[in-house]
MARDOKOL-985726 format. One record per residue (C-alpha): x, y, z. Coordinates in steps of 0.001 Angstrom, whole numbers, padded with zeros to 6 digits, always signed. Layout:
% MARDOKOL-985726
XYZ ...
***
This chain:
% MARDOKOL-985726
+010421-029697+020612 +007966-028529+023260 +005014-030783+022479 +002280-028956+024370 -001038-028902+022498 -003750-026789+024020 -007478-027025+023614 -009669-024456+021965 -011121-023535+025357 -008854-020899+026895 -009234-022006+030536 -008357-025545+029573 -005377-024361+027557 -004001-022232+030379 -004418-025132+032806 -002119-027266+030685 +000355-024538+029782 +004071-025404+029840 +005722-023938+032937 +007464-020639+032403 +010995-020893+031094 +013810-018334+030972 +013646-015626+028310 +014598-017080+024927 +018026-016052+023708 +016912-016333+020059 +014114-014183+018592 +010559-015605+018796 +008039-015836+015965 +004466-017089+016121 +002854-018412+012917 -000790-019336+012437 -001793-021884+009764 +001673-023354+010280 +001026-027044+009775 +001036-027021+005946 +001533-024898+002885 +002962-021396+003078 +002731-021256+006897 +004842-024402+007266 +007376-023169+004715 +007684-019898+006660 +008129-021786+009924 +011005-023850+008464 +012605-020796+006969 +012680-019111+010408 +014006-022360+011840 +016941-022218+009472 +017749-018794+010850 +017802-020222+014419 +014546-018633+015622 +012206-020003+018314 +009069-020855+016296 +005565-021277+017791 +003252-023112+015337 -000514-022724+015543 -003009-024793+013582 -005851-027319+014122 -004180-030528+012856 -002250-032051+015731 -000346-034601+013684 +000686-032096+011030 +001808-029647+013724 +004083-032236+015236 +005540-033078+011845 +006066-029379+011015 +007754-028825+014413 +010169-031634+013683 +011112-029992+010406 +011684-026675+012204 +014026-028291+014709 +015854-030224+012018 +016422-026918+010204 +018009-025500+013352 +015156-023780+015241 +013214-024478+018441 +009549-025360+018103 +006447-024963+020231 +003233-026525+018934 -000170-025171+019864 -003350-026784+018498 -005975-024089+018239 -008596-022626+015884 -007835-018973+014984 -011563-018312+014817 -011592-018630+018603 -010464-015292+020112 -009892-016811+023558 -007682-019535+022081 -005535-016916+020376 -005173-014988+023642 -004228-018235+025413 -001697-019069+022658 -000008-015699+023026 +000090-016176+026829 +001610-019616+026349 +004377-018421+024030 +005292-015622+026433 +005099-017998+029352 +007527-020391+027664 +009920-018054+025848 +009376-014704+027575 +008357-012641+024589 +006939-012388+021047 +009105-010599+018476 +007099-011432+015337 +003524-012651+014917 +002485-013875+011438 -001254-014241+010680 -001332-016830+007920 -004325-019125+008561 -007071-019094+005942 -010104-020955+004713 -012033-020719+001513 -014914-022253-000422 -014960-022497-004228 -018206-021893-006075 -020474-019176-007399 -021769-016836-004708 -025305-018084-005384 -024190-021628-004455 -022817-020726-001019 -024768-020900+002152 -024575-018555+005109 -022690-021019+007324 -019958-021375+004707 -019574-017614+004284 -019553-017099+008035 -016873-019725+008566 -014590-018288+005878 -014965-014869+007432 -014273-016211+010915 -011047-017904+009927 -009648-015709+007120 -010655-012253+008475 -011448-012609+012233 -008605-015095+012633 -006177-012343+011599 -007909-009879+013918 -007838-012257+016869 -004112-012997+016278 -003279-009383+015905 -005028-008315+019126 -003435-011201+021022 +000016-010199+019805 -000610-006484+020451 -001514-007141+024076 +002003-008438+024716 +003925-006193+022312 +002409-003089+023877 +003969-004058+027205 +007466-004154+025683 +006798-001341+023187 +008063-003298+020178 +007418-006149+017833 +006268-006914+014283 +002902-008181+013070 +002697-009603+009578 -000623-010061+007832 -000594-012570+004985 -002795-011193+002272 -003124-011850-001419 -003465-010186-004780 -007118-010939-004029 -006974-008337-001278 -007177-005777-004109 -008534-007709-007134 -011457-010026-006492 -012010-013029-008726 -015047-015173-009442 -015733-018439-007536 -014078-017227-004301 -016303-014375-003189 -016216-015116+000562 -012420-015480+000626 -011835-012305-001454 -014187-010329+000803 -012299-011580+003908 -008942-010568+002378 -010284-007120+001591 -011487-006825+005217 -008019-007732+006523 -006494-004903+004497 -009066-002455+005850 -008508-003524+009420 -004714-003373+008980 -004795+000118+007515 -006913+001420+010380 -004668-000190+012986 -001553+001165+011264 -002883+004708+011600 -003761+004125+015258 -000245+002895+016046 +001239+005906+014261 -001063+008180+016258 +000214+006623+019462 +003819+006962+018337 +004173+003167+018781 +007297+001316+017652 +005271-001788+016886 +005568-002474+013181 +002668-003665+010986 +003153-005041+007492 +000905-006892+004979 +002293-009267+002376 +000231-009755-000760 +000829-013183-002317 +000431-014669-005832 -000876-018154-006631 +001104-020696-004586 +001407-024476-004898 -000056-025564-001524 -002123-028603-000446 -005265-026507-000004 -006470-027190-003543 -006879-030867-002551 -008789-030236+000684 -010591-026911+000461 -014449-027036+000221 -015659-026965-003371 -018970-026790-005245 -017296-027003-008665 -017450-029938-011144 -013683-030020-011832 -010489-030345-009874 -009154-027082-008388 -005912-025300-009141 -004375-021888-008457 -004711-019417-011250 -001400-019711-013171 +001378-018764-012978 +001960-020791-009823 +004828-020241-007381 +006662-022609-005021 +005828-022006-001313 +009468-022026-000225 +010297-019069-002493 +007211-017176-001193 +008248-017997+002383 +011585-016327+001942 +009837-013152+000833 +007620-013276+003945 +010670-013637+006186 +012214-010525+004512 +008965-008647+005141 +009053-009655+008836 +012578-008357+009098 +012176-005089+007117 +008482-004335+007735 +007524-002337+004637 +004012-000969+004696 +003124-003689+002233 +005136-006183+000195 +003822-007362-003178 +005133-010843-004049 +005241-012088-007578 +004801-010257-010900 +001156-011436-011191 +000335-009722-007871 +001949-006501-008960 +000162-006585-012295 -003248-007382-010702 -002992-004615-008072 -001711-001919-010419 -004054-003064-013170 -007033-002700-010842 -005961+000825-009989 -005591+001810-013664 -008259-000226-015511 -010728-001970-013122 -013410-002586-015750 -010936-004197-018078 -009824-006548-015245 -013464-007323-014475 -013865-008701-017987 -010522-010536-017839 -011383-012190-014545 -014837-013200-015826 -013095-015063-018668 -009674-016173-017476 -010022-016570-013683 -013221-018690-013980 -011608-021374-016103 -008168-020756-014626 -009236-022055-011194 -010119-025545-012574 -008194-028247-014349 -009726-030364-017070 -010267-033301-014744 -013781-033919-013424 -014401-033872-009675 -017291-034043-007269 -018200-031307-004788 -016605-032006-001396 -016921-030938+002258 -013255-030065+002577 -011499-028621+005599 -013814-025685+006232 -015124-026978+009581 -012812-029878+010441 -009081-030370+010042 -008373-032832+007202 -006444-036036+007819 -002958-036746+006589 +000288-034740+006390 +000876-033420+002870 +003605-031047+003981 +004419-027788+002280 +003771-028232-001420 +000828-029290-003472 +000543-031248-006733 +001732-028467-009064 +005425-028604-008310 +006554-029482-011842 +004903-026297-013272 +005684-023979-010299 +008096-021093-010433 +011091-021582-008157 +011891-017908-007964 +009645-015016-007115 +010189-011252-007195 +009035-009149-004297 +008836-005366-003979 +007512-002975-001372 +004177-001293-002180 +005957+002032-002166 +008492+000923-004749 +005749-000537-006958 +003729+002664-006869 +006885+004569-007624 +007496+002435-010697 +003923+003052-011807 +004328+006811-011274 +007597+006804-013225 +005993+004893-016115 +003034+007329-016089 +005340+010339-016106 +007380+008716-018910 +004189+008322-020949 +003153+011955-020330 +006667+013167-021200 +006655+011047-024355 +003276+012506-025371 +004459+016045-024766 +007660+015456-026694 +005720+013919-029563 +003299+016860-029610 +006194+019331-029590 +007888+017560-032538 +004605+017425-034475 +004057+021101-033709 +007586+021978-034869 +007237+020071-038070 +003849+021691-038689 +005305+025166-038037 +008303+024505-040394 +006017+023288-043122 +003807+026340-042697 +006786+028654-042900 +007924+027051-046184 +004408+027362-047683 +004237+031069-046604 +007634+031821-048216 +006521+030210-051497 +003363+032352-051513 +005335+035506-050940 +007707+034714-053863 +004695+034085-056127 +003077+037380-055103 +006272+039351-055850 +006434+037783-059314 +002836+038826-060036 +003478+042412-058854 
***
């Protein structure tokens, strides 16, 4: 393990950069938010495949622990302590990875921050910080990766999104807005890369509710303990889907049936989902246990090393389906066409029966008329 933490200040970081090494023989992946939760599970999954894995997060102790797991799984780890909200730190991190391993094959923007509470309870500093980490953090990481990938003409950038990138829910307005912004930025960049004829691939993975430690350390203004909106999925299963997305680079990958249902439902019946979210997602984000509002990890890295999973393991799904956005839309189109075809067929059958009945009535009238004549 290359244990080389760098400071948030870029000049400081570059001054302490590990000396350049020969070009890595294994592929290289960079993962932000890699010290816990989904990011850590993704790092270990790449380690099992023998990748060189650069882990970026704020918590130094958790980074070292995650790096040990990566190397135990079979990979090579480089740890970089940095805040994704700092654009210079992301540029320095990318330079450091290239300086050590010679290239970046995949960059995964996974870091996030949130605050739970009604929008009216949030202050401007909280909203700004969520935006800086969850939205601008992905922008900073993307631009840092692009600068190196454009030199080689290839590479893959993976944006970790959420069903909330399409379907907002109550009590997480700042986070939902940031995820929507990531999708807008990604779509614009994708068109620019296509215009340039670039071979750099860009994909976005929309996740379902996942059992991660964030629900025990995220900032909250709510009176009860937090939980993901069920059904909840294990981070290891979600991580495998993200690895597939990094390899295959679909335009988007939708992970979990709740994600698919939320996205397609929003396209078909947004007002119905507004009412459902007002009722189900409000209560669904809290357990029945009382809790006090807490500062959380919004501005400072929390202590401890909880690892990958949270406290919902016993009720988490161990398997998760994942489909490309194109396939999901195709399924929706097929269902819609099936409904139309069914309606047309039903109308035709009804019309046929009506015509037959009319013909029989007409024949009876003609027979009666002949009898009278």
